[in-house]
Z-matrix of the N, CA and C atoms (Angstrom, degrees):
N
C 1 1.420
C 2 1.557 1 107.85
N 3 1.303 2 116.25 1 145.06
C 4 1.430 3 119.48 2 167.68
C 5 1.479 4 107.67 3 -113.56
N 6 1.364 5 115.37 4 156.34
C 7 1.385 6 123.13 5 -175.53
C 8 1.584 7 114.81 6 -111.14
N 9 1.301 8 121.55 7 148.45
C 10 1.391 9 120.25 8 178.14
C 11 1.408 10 114.39 9 -45.55
N 12 1.281 11 123.17 10 139.61
C 13 1.525 12 123.96 11 177.55
C 14 1.582 13 113.58 12 85.04
N 15 1.351 14 112.41 13 -3.17
C 16 1.472 15 112.93 14 -177.38
C 17 1.507 16 107.86 15 -84.98
N 18 1.336 17 116.61 16 145.30
C 19 1.459 18 122.75 17 177.13
C 20 1.457 19 110.53 18 -85.92
N 21 1.378 20 118.87 19 133.12
C 22 1.422 21 123.67 20 176.94
C 23 1.485 22 111.37 21 -136.26
N 24 1.276 23 117.89 22 165.08
C 25 1.437 24 123.07 23 173.96
C 26 1.441 25 108.35 24 -127.67
N 27 1.360 26 114.08 25 138.47
C 28 1.438 27 123.92 26 176.69
C 29 1.509 28 109.48 27 -71.06
N 30 1.267 29 119.01 28 123.63
C 31 1.521 30 119.14 29 178.65
C 32 1.481 31 108.65 30 -56.37
N 33 1.330 32 112.35 31 139.90
C 34 1.449 33 124.54 32 178.90
C 35 1.530 34 108.69 33 -92.13
N 36 1.239 35 117.68 34 66.39
C 37 1.416 36 124.56 35 -179.47
C 38 1.448 37 112.42 36 -113.79
N 39 1.329 38 123.54 37 149.71
C 40 1.423 39 127.19 38 177.40
C 41 1.538 40 112.82 39 -134.74
N 42 1.340 41 113.92 40 70.23
C 43 1.388 42 122.74 41 -176.63
C 44 1.598 43 113.24 42 -59.50
N 45 1.356 44 115.41 43 -22.78
C 46 1.454 45 122.41 44 -173.32
C 47 1.594 46 108.02 45 -70.99
N 48 1.305 47 112.86 46 -12.93
C 49 1.570 48 116.46 47 176.45
C 50 1.515 49 112.71 48 -80.10
N 51 1.405 50 122.34 49 -11.98
C 52 1.347 51 124.75 50 -178.85
C 53 1.518 52 114.71 51 -109.49
N 54 1.233 53 119.69 52 6.40
C 55 1.496 54 120.34 53 175.08
C 56 1.478 55 113.93 54 146.13
N 57 1.219 56 118.06 55 -177.23
C 58 1.540 57 120.70 56 -178.11
C 59 1.453 58 112.40 57 -65.54
N 60 1.430 59 112.41 58 123.33
C 61 1.432 60 118.06 59 -176.93
C 62 1.586 61 104.46 60 -149.79
N 63 1.312 62 112.61 61 159.17
C 64 1.472 63 119.69 62 175.26
C 65 1.557 64 106.31 63 -117.73
N 66 1.283 65 118.74 64 109.47
C 67 1.380 66 122.33 65 178.61
C 68 1.483 67 113.89 66 -102.88
N 69 1.405 68 116.74 67 133.11
C 70 1.375 69 117.88 68 179.69
C 71 1.614 70 112.60 69 -104.02
N 72 1.329 71 116.54 70 13.36
C 73 1.455 72 119.75 71 -174.50
C 74 1.573 73 106.15 72 -111.19
N 75 1.308 74 120.33 73 116.94
C 76 1.504 75 116.99 74 178.40
C 77 1.618 76 113.79 75 -56.59
N 78 1.367 77 108.09 76 138.19
C 79 1.558 78 111.40 77 -179.20
C 80 1.493 79 113.82 78 -62.28
N 81 1.435 80 117.26 79 -24.49
C 82 1.523 81 118.79 80 -171.23
C 83 1.586 82 111.33 81 -75.11
N 84 1.415 83 115.19 82 -9.02
C 85 1.507 84 116.99 83 177.01
C 86 1.541 85 111.28 84 -108.57
N 87 1.162 86 116.77 85 2.06
C 88 1.557 87 120.46 86 176.83
C 89 1.469 88 110.75 87 -67.26
N 90 1.353 89 119.05 88 125.14
C 91 1.311 90 130.13 89 -167.64
C 92 1.494 91 122.14 90 75.11
N 93 1.416 92 115.11 91 7.35
C 94 1.545 93 121.14 92 -173.87
C 95 1.583 94 101.89 93 -98.20
N 96 1.299 95 111.99 94 148.15
C 97 1.446 96 120.10 95 172.08
C 98 1.449 97 113.40 96 -93.71
N 99 1.395 98 115.49 97 137.50
C 100 1.427 99 122.49 98 -178.73
C 101 1.559 100 108.83 99 -135.76
N 102 1.324 101 109.82 100 -164.86
C 103 1.624 102 119.54 101 177.37
C 104 1.391 103 111.89 102 -135.67
N 105 1.348 104 116.07 103 129.20
C 106 1.438 105 119.49 104 175.80
C 107 1.566 106 110.19 105 -61.95
N 108 1.329 107 116.98 106 134.19
C 109 1.469 108 124.87 107 173.56
C 110 1.472 109 115.42 108 -96.33
N 111 1.341 110 110.22 109 -50.97
C 112 1.381 111 120.02 110 177.40
C 113 1.473 112 117.90 111 -165.77
N 114 1.309 113 123.13 112 153.55
C 115 1.466 114 128.54 113 176.64
C 116 1.529 115 99.12 114 -81.78
N 117 1.373 116 116.01 115 133.91
C 118 1.482 117 120.39 116 -178.24
C 119 1.547 118 108.32 117 -99.67
N 120 1.285 119 117.49 118 -14.19
C 121 1.535 120 122.94 119 -174.40
C 122 1.406 121 108.38 120 131.99
N 123 1.361 122 119.18 121 -177.60
C 124 1.382 123 129.70 122 173.21
C 125 1.590 124 113.63 123 -111.24
N 126 1.275 125 111.67 124 135.14
C 127 1.507 126 116.08 125 -170.55
C 128 1.523 127 110.02 126 -140.49
N 129 1.328 128 121.87 127 155.61
C 130 1.438 129 122.93 128 171.18
C 131 1.481 130 112.48 129 -56.19
N 132 1.289 131 118.36 130 144.75
C 133 1.396 132 125.58 131 -175.62
C 134 1.539 133 110.76 132 -69.98
N 135 1.268 134 126.39 133 108.82
C 136 1.484 135 129.87 134 -170.57
C 137 1.583 136 108.28 135 -68.39
N 138 1.291 137 118.93 136 -18.93
C 139 1.448 138 123.73 137 179.26
C 140 1.563 139 106.47 138 -74.55
N 141 1.250 140 124.15 139 -24.03
C 142 1.483 141 129.69 140 175.49
C 143 1.565 142 105.58 141 -89.32
N 144 1.313 143 114.25 142 -51.89
C 145 1.525 144 115.19 143 -174.71
C 146 1.481 145 111.59 144 -56.96
N 147 1.317 146 123.05 145 -33.00
C 148 1.427 147 123.15 146 177.92
C 149 1.480 148 116.37 147 -58.48
N 150 1.297 149 112.41 148 -19.42
C 151 1.540 150 116.47 149 -178.12
C 152 1.433 151 109.95 150 -120.58
N 153 1.292 152 115.69 151 20.67
C 154 1.505 153 123.75 152 177.40
C 155 1.541 154 114.02 153 58.89
N 156 1.366 155 116.41 154 32.31
C 157 1.430 156 119.89 155 179.21
C 158 1.458 157 107.62 156 -96.05
N 159 1.395 158 120.32 157 156.06
C 160 1.394 159 123.47 158 171.09
C 161 1.542 160 110.12 159 -48.12
N 162 1.190 161 119.99 160 131.00
C 163 1.545 162 124.09 161 -178.83
C 164 1.557 163 114.68 162 -110.95
N 165 1.253 164 115.32 163 110.17
C 166 1.511 165 120.40 164 174.30
C 167 1.572 166 104.79 165 -66.63
N 168 1.318 167 109.06 166 145.65
C 169 1.549 168 118.53 167 172.74
C 170 1.495 169 111.17 168 -79.64
N 171 1.310 170 111.55 169 134.06
C 172 1.510 171 118.84 170 -173.64
C 173 1.530 172 111.21 171 -139.19
N 174 1.281 173 116.89 172 140.45
C 175 1.473 174 119.09 173 179.61
C 176 1.532 175 112.44 174 -63.14
N 177 1.384 176 113.35 175 141.15
C 178 1.486 177 118.48 176 179.17
C 179 1.600 178 103.01 177 -119.73
N 180 1.342 179 112.99 178 138.28
C 181 1.433 180 120.13 179 177.31
C 182 1.581 181 115.54 180 -124.79
N 183 1.304 182 113.69 181 156.47
C 184 1.457 183 119.74 182 162.81
C 185 1.549 184 103.86 183 -88.64
N 186 1.413 185 111.91 184 126.82
C 187 1.405 186 119.83 185 175.80
C 188 1.501 187 110.60 186 -119.73
N 189 1.347 188 118.19 187 132.13
C 190 1.472 189 124.24 188 -175.54
C 191 1.494 190 107.42 189 -99.96
N 192 1.329 191 119.70 190 134.62
C 193 1.427 192 125.09 191 172.96
C 194 1.523 193 109.25 192 -124.14
N 195 1.373 194 114.93 193 146.80
C 196 1.462 195 117.64 194 171.51
C 197 1.595 196 99.90 195 -81.21
N 198 1.349 197 111.47 196 134.63
C 199 1.439 198 116.42 197 -175.21
C 200 1.490 199 107.89 198 -66.80
N 201 1.317 200 122.63 199 -24.87
C 202 1.487 201 122.88 200 -178.75
C 203 1.538 202 110.59 201 -68.80
N 204 1.420 203 120.52 202 -21.72
C 205 1.459 204 122.50 203 179.02
C 206 1.535 205 104.64 204 -81.84
N 207 1.312 206 120.26 205 -16.10
C 208 1.536 207 119.22 206 177.75
C 209 1.474 208 108.96 207 -102.44
N 210 1.244 209 118.02 208 -44.24
C 211 1.492 210 123.84 209 -173.97
C 212 1.489 211 106.37 210 -128.78
N 213 1.331 212 119.77 211 104.28
C 214 1.509 213 123.34 212 -175.38
C 215 1.559 214 114.72 213 -57.35
N 216 1.370 215 112.75 214 -24.89
C 217 1.503 216 112.89 215 -177.25
C 218 1.473 217 111.69 216 -86.42
N 219 1.353 218 122.29 217 0.01
C 220 1.531 219 127.16 218 -178.13
C 221 1.627 220 104.97 219 -68.13
N 222 1.231 221 110.75 220 161.88
C 223 1.509 222 118.41 221 176.59
C 224 1.584 223 103.75 222 -77.77
N 225 1.347 224 115.15 223 144.28
C 226 1.484 225 119.83 224 -168.96
C 227 1.507 226 108.86 225 -60.15
N 228 1.285 227 125.36 226 -33.94
C 229 1.471 228 124.87 227 -173.28
C 230 1.462 229 113.71 228 -90.65
N 231 1.320 230 120.31 229 -1.66
C 232 1.433 231 126.01 230 -178.33
C 233 1.628 232 105.16 231 -71.66
N 234 1.325 233 112.10 232 139.92
C 235 1.449 234 120.29 233 175.14
C 236 1.527 235 113.53 234 -121.48
N 237 1.347 236 115.98 235 156.38
C 238 1.345 237 127.22 236 175.26
C 239 1.534 238 111.23 237 -120.48
N 240 1.322 239 122.35 238 124.85
C 241 1.495 240 121.89 239 176.97
C 242 1.532 241 108.41 240 -114.38
N 243 1.365 242 112.33 241 123.28
C 244 1.482 243 118.35 242 179.78
C 245 1.513 244 109.92 243 -128.99
N 246 1.320 245 116.13 244 145.50
C 247 1.474 246 124.75 245 176.75
C 248 1.658 247 103.00 246 -84.44
N 249 1.302 248 117.39 247 121.10
C 250 1.483 249 120.29 248 176.65
C 251 1.503 250 110.13 249 -135.72
N 252 1.287 251 118.23 250 137.23
C 253 1.401 252 124.82 251 -177.63
C 254 1.648 253 108.51 252 -76.12
N 255 1.224 254 113.59 253 152.83
C 256 1.577 255 118.60 254 -172.38
C 257 1.504 256 109.13 255 -62.43
N 258 1.335 257 120.47 256 -33.42
C 259 1.537 258 116.92 257 -175.80
C 260 1.501 259 113.99 258 -68.63
N 261 1.385 260 114.55 259 -4.90
C 262 1.482 261 117.48 260 178.49
C 263 1.563 262 111.03 261 -102.30
N 264 1.388 263 115.56 262 -0.64
C 265 1.459 264 118.73 263 -178.96
C 266 1.437 265 113.43 264 -110.49
N 267 1.311 266 117.80 265 152.56
C 268 1.468 267 122.09 266 177.34
C 269 1.487 268 107.12 267 -143.59
N 270 1.377 269 119.84 268 165.12
C 271 1.463 270 122.78 269 174.43
C 272 1.366 271 107.44 270 -86.86
N 273 1.303 272 118.36 271 134.89
C 274 1.537 273 122.86 272 -179.03
C 275 1.474 274 114.01 273 -69.59
């Protein structure tokens, strides 16, 4: 589990290159560092549900990113808030 305020990085993984998958993490934040805002609860993994596979319950978080880390032309104080499952996050 991650705690609010903790720094995390979105895994820079590209599983869609290996076959049919359903990914709930935007490609533009893969490899980008952000901050945990809050734990939203535990939910069945939608990547499994999309293919009618048994879905393990996984923690879901709000993760805040500085827009400049994602898009260099963004204003420095702009932020982006995304819901991301724990299995896509790692400690930097």
